[in-house]
Backbone as ProteinMPNN parsed JSONL, in Angstrom:
{"seq_chain_A": "MSSLKTFFGEAANNSFLEELTILPMCLDIALVICAVNLLCFLYRVLKGPALSDRAVAMDSCGITVMALIVIYSIRQGTTLYMSCALVIAILGFIGMVTISKYLQSGNVVDNSNIILDLDAAQDIDADELQARAEAAKQKNAANQIATTHRQRHHHKKKKR", "coords_chain_A": {"N_chain_A": [[0.815, -1.194, 0.0], [2.049, 1.178, 0.593], [3.589, 1.81, -1.64], [1.616, 2.493, -3.435], [0.658, 4.861, -2.313], [2.911, 6.366, -2.681], [2.955, 6.652, -5.465], [0.368, 7.627, -6.136], [-0.423, 9.463, -4.23], [-2.794, 11.325, -2.481], [-4.861, 10.096, -3.766], [-4.653, 7.454, -3.215], [-6.311, 6.682, -1.208], [-8.563, 5.765, -2.301], [-10.924, 3.177, -2.668], [-10.796, 1.366, -4.748], [-8.093, 1.458, -5.542], [-6.905, 0.529, -3.23], [-7.475, -2.137, -3.259], [-6.007, -3.018, -5.334], [-3.879, -5.327, -6.447], [-2.189, -6.025, -8.396], [-0.013, -4.474, -9.035], [2.416, -5.008, -7.435], [2.966, -7.569, -8.476], [3.385, -7.032, -11.201], [5.657, -5.436, -10.989], [7.461, -7.315, -10.0], [7.627, -9.019, -12.212], [8.756, -7.226, -14.025], [11.248, -6.869, -12.791], [12.364, -9.423, -13.168], [12.49, -9.526, -15.97], [14.278, -7.422, -16.467], [16.541, -8.47, -15.208], [17.114, -10.674, -16.844], [17.666, -9.306, -19.214], [19.984, -7.975, -18.367], [21.75, -10.13, -18.079], [21.948, -10.915, -20.763], [23.16, -8.641, -21.872], [25.581, -8.679, -20.483], [26.69, -11.002, -21.556], [27.133, -10.077, -24.16], [29.051, -8.155, -23.609], [31.2, -9.754, -22.867], [31.576, -11.479, -25.108], [31.496, -9.874, -27.348], [31.808, -8.902, -30.802], [33.29, -6.65, -31.567], [35.08, -3.797, -30.25], [33.469, -1.553, -30.033], [30.904, -2.665, -29.921], [31.053, -3.911, -27.457], [31.318, -1.672, -25.82], [28.841, -0.377, -26.14], [27.191, -2.381, -25.108], [28.088, -2.39, -22.479], [27.257, 0.141, -21.642], [24.521, -0.271, -21.854], [24.25, -2.176, -19.859], [24.654, -0.585, -17.591], [22.395, 1.074, -17.737], [20.405, -0.849, -17.417], [20.955, -1.785, -14.833], [20.359, 0.545, -13.446], [17.593, 0.618, -13.96], [16.806, -1.712, -12.608], [17.366, -0.955, -9.956], [15.612, 1.22, -9.617], [13.096, 0.001, -10.032], [13.124, -1.847, -7.946], [13.174, -0.056, -5.82], [10.674, 1.179, -6.105], [9.112, -1.06, -5.68], [9.665, -1.585, -2.99], [8.602, 0.666, -1.88], [9.955, 3.008, -1.226], [12.149, 5.875, -1.409], [14.811, 5.815, -1.086], [16.774, 4.573, -2.624], [16.949, 5.929, -4.977], [18.886, 7.921, -5.299], [21.156, 6.408, -5.673], [20.664, 5.348, -8.209], [20.814, 7.681, -9.685], [23.526, 8.385, -9.38], [24.715, 6.198, -10.677], [23.787, 6.694, -13.246], [25.125, 9.096, -13.884], [27.839, 8.3, -13.693], [27.825, 6.319, -15.647], [27.38, 7.83, -17.976], [29.706, 9.458, -18.049], [31.639, 7.445, -18.238], [30.958, 6.302, -20.716], [31.45, 8.423, -22.487], [34.201, 8.632, -22.123], [35.113, 6.105, -23.024], [34.261, 6.253, -25.682], [35.836, 8.362, -26.623], [38.352, 7.172, -26.361], [38.111, 5.015, -28.188], [37.833, 6.441, -30.517], [40.208, 8.005, -30.871], [42.356, 6.641, -29.774], [43.556, 7.44, -27.452], [42.766, 8.987, -24.297], [43.251, 11.522, -23.183], [44.662, 14.105, -24.886], [47.675, 15.352, -24.781], [49.727, 16.363, -26.275], [50.211, 18.841, -27.396], [50.446, 20.657, -25.361], [51.952, 23.218, -23.542], [53.953, 23.313, -20.846], [55.791, 24.884, -19.492], [56.06, 28.2, -18.65], [58.017, 30.098, -19.261], [59.203, 28.952, -21.494], [57.05, 29.064, -23.182], [56.797, 31.765, -23.707], [59.019, 32.247, -25.239], [58.529, 31.03, -27.641], [58.025, 31.374, -31.062], [55.7, 32.293, -33.699], [55.997, 30.596, -35.939], [57.227, 28.293, -34.904], [55.245, 27.483, -33.127], [53.227, 26.898, -34.928], [54.428, 24.727, -36.221], [54.559, 22.885, -34.111], [51.835, 22.483, -33.679], [51.148, 21.283, -36.088], [52.666, 18.934, -35.902], [51.371, 17.751, -33.739], [48.868, 17.252, -34.883], [49.591, 15.355, -36.817], [50.498, 13.304, -35.16], [48.118, 12.659, -33.842], [46.616, 11.741, -36.022], [48.139, 9.483, -36.664], [47.687, 7.97, -34.354], [44.939, 7.475, -34.652], [44.96, 5.882, -36.958], [46.42, 3.697, -36.008], [44.642, 2.798, -34.046], [42.475, 2.02, -35.644], [43.662, -0.099, -37.099], [44.189, -1.82, -34.978], [41.574, -2.434, -34.131], [40.579, -3.702, -36.44], [42.309, -5.905, -36.583], [41.629, -7.182, -34.21], [38.971, -7.823, -34.782], [39.282, -9.561, -36.99], [40.681, -11.586, -35.75], [38.769, -12.588, -34.002], [36.978, -13.694, -35.82], [38.192, -15.985, -36.699]], "CA_chain_A": [[0.0, 0.0, 0.0], [2.894, 2.371, 0.652], [3.996, 2.184, -2.995], [0.488, 3.177, -4.056], [0.644, 6.238, -1.82], [4.036, 7.052, -3.308], [2.578, 6.994, -6.827], [-0.899, 8.309, -6.338], [-0.646, 10.471, -3.2], [-4.083, 11.29, -1.796], [-5.772, 9.213, -4.498], [-4.489, 6.087, -2.723], [-7.394, 6.387, -0.278], [-9.63, 5.207, -3.106], [-11.093, 1.754, -2.361], [-10.335, 0.586, -5.895], [-6.643, 1.383, -5.497], [-6.502, -0.267, -2.074], [-7.62, -3.546, -3.609], [-5.156, -3.28, -6.48], [-2.764, -6.199, -6.061], [-1.43, -6.402, -9.583], [1.204, -3.675, -9.141], [3.612, -5.746, -7.001], [3.231, -8.67, -9.398], [3.967, -6.444, -12.415], [7.008, -5.014, -10.658], [8.276, -8.53, -9.936], [7.85, -9.454, -13.593], [9.708, -6.274, -14.599], [12.562, -7.196, -12.226], [12.873, -10.629, -13.831], [12.822, -9.167, -17.351], [15.509, -6.627, -16.426], [17.654, -9.355, -14.86], [17.437, -11.438, -18.059], [18.341, -8.351, -20.11], [21.329, -7.74, -17.845], [22.562, -11.293, -18.439], [22.209, -10.849, -22.206], [24.144, -7.579, -22.11], [26.876, -9.144, -19.983], [27.199, -11.933, -22.561], [27.641, -9.27, -25.279], [30.286, -7.522, -23.157], [32.26, -10.766, -22.866], [31.762, -12.118, -26.409], [31.229, -8.931, -28.435], [32.757, -9.011, -31.91], [34.142, -5.459, -31.69], [35.147, -2.99, -29.037], [32.308, -0.659, -29.98], [29.778, -3.475, -29.437], [31.242, -4.091, -26.012], [31.061, -0.386, -25.165], [27.389, -0.178, -26.128], [26.635, -3.355, -24.173], [28.409, -1.938, -21.12], [26.346, 1.246, -21.36], [23.213, -0.878, -21.641], [24.289, -2.793, -18.521], [24.448, 0.488, -16.622], [20.989, 1.482, -17.795], [19.609, -1.933, -16.846], [21.153, -1.76, -13.376], [19.544, 1.666, -12.973], [16.189, 0.201, -13.988], [16.606, -2.657, -11.506], [17.34, -0.206, -8.692], [14.378, 2.009, -9.557], [11.961, -0.914, -9.863], [13.199, -2.362, -6.575], [12.796, 1.038, -4.941], [9.221, 1.295, -6.197], [8.552, -2.277, -5.054], [9.792, -1.437, -1.547], [7.85, 1.842, -1.471], [10.869, 3.992, -0.65], [12.93, 6.643, -2.374], [16.191, 5.81, -0.622], [17.686, 4.046, -3.628], [16.928, 6.754, -6.188], [20.16, 8.629, -5.449], [22.099, 5.441, -6.255], [20.386, 5.292, -9.646], [21.322, 8.921, -10.269], [24.988, 8.278, -9.425], [25.033, 5.243, -11.739], [23.539, 7.372, -14.528], [26.207, 10.058, -14.13], [29.067, 7.548, -13.958], [27.668, 5.653, -16.938], [27.582, 8.822, -19.032], [31.125, 9.817, -18.089], [32.356, 6.277, -18.744], [30.693, 6.125, -22.143], [32.184, 9.479, -23.196], [35.621, 8.271, -22.068], [35.335, 4.961, -23.919], [34.097, 6.743, -27.056], [37.041, 9.137, -26.946], [39.45, 6.218, -26.544], [37.906, 4.272, -29.436], [37.987, 7.339, -31.651], [41.55, 8.522, -31.112], [43.398, 5.789, -29.225], [43.917, 7.915, -26.12], [41.676, 9.756, -23.708], [43.697, 12.902, -23.031], [45.706, 14.453, -25.853], [48.492, 16.413, -24.194], [50.927, 16.528, -27.094], [50.427, 20.238, -27.763], [50.379, 21.483, -24.167], [53.233, 23.77, -23.108], [53.872, 23.406, -19.394], [56.735, 25.861, -18.973], [55.661, 29.529, -19.094], [59.162, 30.773, -19.891], [59.343, 28.378, -22.83], [55.917, 29.517, -23.978], [57.043, 33.142, -24.129], [60.093, 32.249, -26.222], [58.102, 30.377, -28.879], [57.485, 32.273, -32.068], [54.515, 31.785, -34.392], [56.36, 29.494, -36.828], [57.448, 27.086, -34.099], [53.938, 27.084, -32.615], [52.538, 26.252, -36.055], [55.071, 23.432, -36.437], [54.118, 21.991, -33.026], [50.432, 22.134, -33.932], [51.152, 20.326, -37.207], [53.175, 17.661, -35.376], [50.313, 17.173, -32.905], [47.85, 16.725, -35.803], [50.123, 14.127, -37.414], [50.504, 12.272, -34.119], [46.727, 12.271, -33.64], [46.234, 10.922, -37.18], [48.809, 8.193, -36.512], [46.956, 7.249, -33.307], [43.678, 7.0, -35.217], [45.276, 4.769, -37.862], [46.791, 2.552, -35.166], [43.417, 2.299, -33.412], [41.715, 1.319, -36.681], [44.343, -1.368, -37.362], [43.986, -2.662, -33.806], [40.193, -2.912, -34.167], [40.458, -4.675, -37.539], [43.03, -7.115, -36.183], [40.822, -7.842, -33.171], [37.798, -8.376, -35.434], [39.727, -10.717, -37.774], [41.077, -12.633, -34.791], [37.527, -13.167, -33.472], [36.322, -14.469, -36.867], [38.862, -17.281, -36.853]], "C_chain_A": [[0.862, 1.263, 0.0], [3.365, 2.789, -0.743], [2.853, 2.87, -3.734], [0.415, 4.626, -3.594], [1.785, 7.034, -2.424], [3.655, 7.512, -4.705], [1.387, 7.925, -6.908], [-1.218, 9.351, -5.279], [-1.973, 10.279, -2.503], [-5.066, 10.342, -2.487], [-5.678, 7.778, -4.017], [-5.545, 5.726, -1.693], [-8.609, 5.817, -0.992], [-9.726, 3.705, -2.838], [-10.639, 0.876, -3.524], [-8.822, 0.394, -5.851], [-6.153, 0.556, -4.314], [-6.571, -1.758, -2.376], [-6.742, -3.951, -4.795], [-3.944, -4.088, -6.044], [-1.892, -6.568, -7.248], [-0.109, -5.638, -9.685], [2.443, -4.412, -8.628], [3.977, -6.902, -7.936], [3.871, -8.153, -10.693], [5.401, -5.989, -12.164], [7.953, -6.213, -10.546], [8.603, -9.051, -11.326], [8.873, -8.527, -14.267], [11.116, -6.52, -14.065], [13.181, -8.404, -12.92], [13.29, -10.312, -15.267], [14.121, -8.361, -17.394], [16.718, -7.496, -16.083], [18.073, -10.195, -16.07], [18.151, -10.538, -19.069], [19.772, -8.108, -19.672], [22.25, -8.91, -18.195], [22.905, -11.303, -19.937], [23.258, -9.786, -22.532], [25.525, -7.992, -21.618], [27.509, -10.154, -20.936], [27.81, -11.157, -23.731], [28.934, -8.546, -24.882], [31.443, -8.521, -23.244], [32.574, -11.298, -24.258], [31.571, -11.182, -27.59], [32.243, -9.024, -29.552], [33.705, -7.813, -32.011], [34.116, -4.681, -30.38], [33.946, -2.06, -28.91], [31.057, -1.402, -29.504], [29.859, -3.677, -27.934], [30.944, -2.812, -25.251], [29.556, -0.12, -25.062], [26.724, -1.146, -25.148], [26.915, -2.952, -22.73], [27.522, -0.765, -20.715], [24.939, 0.715, -21.094], [23.135, -1.586, -20.289], [24.045, -1.742, -17.446], [23.002, 0.95, -16.573], [20.098, 0.419, -17.169], [19.76, -1.997, -15.328], [20.37, -0.595, -12.77], [18.075, 1.281, -12.916], [15.889, -0.78, -12.858], [16.509, -1.932, -10.165], [16.039, 0.579, -8.553], [13.168, 1.11, -9.331], [11.955, -1.487, -8.449], [12.786, -1.288, -5.57], [11.28, 1.245, -4.934], [8.56, 0.123, -5.485], [8.592, -2.178, -3.534], [9.022, -0.224, -1.014], [8.705, 2.905, -0.822], [11.605, 4.729, -1.759], [14.415, 6.665, -2.002], [17.185, 5.41, -1.703], [17.773, 4.914, -4.878], [18.237, 7.519, -6.388], [21.234, 7.697, -6.012], [21.905, 5.351, -7.769], [20.915, 6.544, -10.345], [22.841, 8.892, -10.39], [25.411, 7.319, -10.535], [24.816, 5.88, -13.107], [24.673, 8.33, -14.867], [27.505, 9.328, -14.47], [28.997, 6.821, -15.298], [27.884, 6.603, -18.095], [29.058, 9.182, -19.167], [31.952, 8.66, -18.648], [32.166, 6.091, -20.238], [31.408, 7.195, -22.975], [33.669, 9.139, -23.236], [35.941, 7.129, -23.019], [35.22, 5.4, -25.384], [35.32, 7.534, -27.508], [38.229, 8.211, -27.188], [39.31, 5.457, -27.864], [38.127, 5.155, -30.655], [39.445, 7.683, -31.919], [42.669, 7.67, -30.532], [43.931, 6.25, -27.884], [42.79, 8.799, -25.601], [42.04, 11.231, -23.621], [44.839, 13.142, -24.003], [46.492, 15.628, -25.291], [49.749, 16.694, -25.006], [51.205, 17.986, -27.438], [50.31, 21.181, -26.569], [51.786, 21.932, -23.783], [53.141, 24.009, -21.606], [54.771, 24.486, -18.8], [56.373, 27.246, -19.524], [56.803, 30.274, -19.763], [59.372, 30.26, -21.311], [58.22, 28.851, -23.738], [56.133, 30.943, -24.488], [58.108, 33.21, -25.22], [59.683, 31.657, -27.567], [57.538, 31.418, -29.837], [56.351, 31.572, -32.819], [54.836, 30.591, -35.284], [56.552, 28.19, -36.048], [56.13, 26.576, -33.524], [53.129, 26.377, -33.699], [53.122, 24.866, -36.315], [54.655, 22.431, -35.358], [52.668, 21.55, -33.221], [50.333, 21.112, -35.061], [51.641, 18.957, -36.751], [52.123, 16.969, -34.512], [49.205, 16.582, -33.777], [48.315, 15.411, -36.426], [50.138, 12.99, -36.399], [49.092, 11.762, -33.857], [46.243, 11.395, -34.794], [46.878, 9.547, -37.099], [48.129, 7.347, -35.439], [45.641, 6.696, -33.833], [43.908, 5.819, -36.155], [45.631, 3.529, -37.06], [45.571, 1.956, -34.487], [42.577, 1.524, -34.418], [42.342, -0.035, -36.988], [44.127, -2.342, -36.201], [42.575, -3.251, -33.785], [39.995, -3.945, -35.273], [41.14, -5.985, -37.19], [42.232, -7.892, -35.143], [39.605, -8.51, -33.792], [38.157, -9.609, -36.27], [40.084, -11.892, -36.871], [39.843, -13.337, -34.235], [36.814, -14.029, -34.513], [36.913, -15.857, -37.014], [38.362, -18.23, -35.873]], "O_chain_A": [[0.455, 2.296, -0.53], [3.525, 3.98, -1.009], [3.094, 3.738, -4.572], [0.139, 5.52, -4.394], [1.654, 8.235, -2.657], [3.984, 8.63, -5.101], [1.397, 8.898, -7.662], [-2.209, 10.068, -5.419], [-2.256, 9.198, -1.988], [-5.998, 9.844, -1.855], [-6.526, 6.957, -4.366], [-5.663, 4.554, -1.334], [-9.582, 5.428, -0.346], [-8.699, 3.028, -2.786], [-10.15, -0.234, -3.311], [-8.325, -0.705, -6.096], [-5.088, -0.058, -4.392], [-5.813, -2.547, -1.812], [-6.747, -5.112, -5.204], [-3.075, -3.573, -5.34], [-0.951, -7.349, -7.107], [0.819, -6.101, -10.349], [3.451, -4.441, -9.334], [5.155, -7.179, -8.159], [4.796, -8.773, -11.217], [6.262, -6.14, -13.031], [9.113, -6.131, -10.952], [9.729, -9.476, -11.587], [9.75, -8.993, -14.994], [12.085, -6.393, -14.813], [14.374, -8.412, -13.222], [14.331, -10.781, -15.728], [14.967, -8.59, -18.258], [17.806, -7.277, -16.616], [19.266, -10.403, -16.291], [19.12, -10.954, -19.704], [20.676, -8.042, -20.505], [23.405, -8.699, -18.566], [24.018, -11.659, -20.323], [24.136, -10.006, -23.366], [26.53, -7.689, -22.261], [28.728, -10.165, -21.107], [28.871, -11.524, -24.237], [29.812, -8.345, -25.721], [32.546, -8.158, -23.653], [33.74, -11.548, -24.562], [31.491, -11.644, -28.728], [33.431, -9.208, -29.286], [34.824, -7.963, -32.502], [33.252, -4.883, -29.527], [33.463, -1.81, -27.806], [30.243, -0.841, -28.771], [28.85, -3.618, -27.231], [30.381, -2.856, -24.158], [29.065, 0.311, -24.019], [25.793, -0.765, -24.437], [26.071, -3.151, -21.855], [27.083, -0.687, -19.568], [24.247, 1.206, -20.202], [22.084, -1.596, -19.648], [23.307, -1.989, -16.493], [22.452, 1.189, -15.498], [19.141, 0.745, -16.468], [18.783, -2.241, -14.62], [19.782, -0.735, -11.697], [17.387, 1.581, -11.94], [14.839, -0.693, -12.221], [15.662, -2.265, -9.337], [15.435, 0.595, -7.48], [12.304, 1.433, -8.516], [10.899, -1.6, -7.828], [12.12, -1.588, -4.579], [10.681, 1.461, -3.881], [7.569, 0.294, -4.775], [7.668, -2.63, -2.858], [8.816, -0.113, 0.195], [8.23, 3.634, 0.048], [11.674, 4.265, -2.897], [15.182, 7.455, -2.553], [18.326, 5.87, -1.691], [18.6, 4.651, -5.751], [18.653, 7.743, -7.525], [22.12, 8.139, -6.742], [22.878, 5.287, -8.52], [21.408, 6.469, -11.471], [23.386, 9.332, -11.402], [26.367, 7.599, -11.259], [25.586, 5.627, -14.033], [25.132, 8.372, -16.009], [28.193, 9.694, -15.423], [30.0, 6.72, -16.003], [28.502, 6.233, -19.094], [29.595, 9.208, -20.274], [32.865, 8.878, -19.444], [33.115, 5.757, -20.949], [31.917, 6.896, -24.055], [34.325, 9.332, -24.259], [36.936, 7.182, -23.742], [36.001, 4.959, -26.227], [35.78, 7.39, -28.64], [39.018, 8.432, -28.106], [40.295, 5.277, -28.58], [38.559, 4.676, -31.704], [39.881, 7.658, -33.07], [43.839, 7.958, -30.783], [44.686, 5.523, -27.24], [41.966, 9.293, -26.371], [41.225, 12.093, -23.95], [45.864, 12.462, -23.948], [46.026, 16.767, -25.324], [50.731, 17.21, -24.472], [52.347, 18.329, -27.744], [50.098, 22.381, -26.749], [52.704, 21.115, -23.708], [52.335, 24.822, -21.152], [54.511, 24.953, -17.691], [56.379, 27.444, -20.739], [56.585, 31.005, -20.729], [59.68, 31.031, -22.22], [58.424, 29.02, -24.94], [55.693, 31.281, -25.587], [58.099, 34.131, -26.037], [60.428, 31.776, -28.54], [56.689, 32.231, -29.471], [56.085, 30.392, -32.591], [54.031, 29.664, -35.379], [56.1, 27.126, -36.471], [55.919, 25.366, -33.442], [52.439, 25.392, -33.434], [52.377, 23.928, -36.601], [54.424, 21.259, -35.656], [52.317, 20.398, -32.964], [49.527, 20.184, -34.995], [51.096, 17.933, -37.162], [51.996, 15.745, -34.547], [48.66, 15.527, -33.451], [47.535, 14.467, -36.552], [49.828, 11.847, -36.735], [48.892, 10.562, -33.669], [45.537, 10.412, -34.57], [46.241, 8.546, -37.427], [48.007, 6.132, -35.598], [45.265, 5.572, -33.501], [43.135, 4.86, -36.148], [45.192, 2.428, -37.392], [45.469, 0.735, -34.363], [42.023, 0.477, -34.082], [41.623, -1.025, -37.124], [43.909, -3.535, -36.412], [42.395, -4.425, -33.461], [39.318, -4.953, -35.067], [40.608, -7.059, -37.472], [42.169, -9.12, -35.193], [39.232, -9.617, -33.402], [37.419, -10.595, -36.261], [39.817, -13.048, -37.201], [39.866, -14.549, -34.02], [36.125, -14.985, -34.157], [36.222, -16.797, -37.405], [38.804, -19.378, -35.844]]}, "name": "protein", "num_of_chains": 1, "seq": "MSSLKTFFGEAANNSFLEELTILPMCLDIALVICAVNLLCFLYRVLKGPALSDRAVAMDSCGITVMALIVIYSIRQGTTLYMSCALVIAILGFIGMVTISKYLQSGNVVDNSNIILDLDAAQDIDADELQARAEAAKQKNAANQIATTHRQRHHHKKKKR"}
């Protein structure tokens, strides 16, 4: 009954809603369906043909775990677990952006064109700065080519 009051507020005093017993059963069914989905996604994470497939499956695992927490919270009639679902959502987003950046360029943080010494930065003229920027672009292109070769090699290895 407490979950009905959580959803419907004052309307939960309605006699029809008090006799409603299908909600807990539907929530249990939803928990089982989400658990099966989680197992399928975990299989794809372990056996995925490509790194991008594994990344998408891992993101889907995070979403499914969030759904399990929310459904369990509704089933228990409490809001204590909702903050956990929010933290998982934030971490899942940050993780997916990081994995996408790694798959795209082969590294997460590109620090090849950062000048750490202020005295050295003042001594650099425009031509040298342009040359450093060009070298950083070439290094980034080489990283992308290496990442593509690595993905193709991994995919060919899995086909065998």
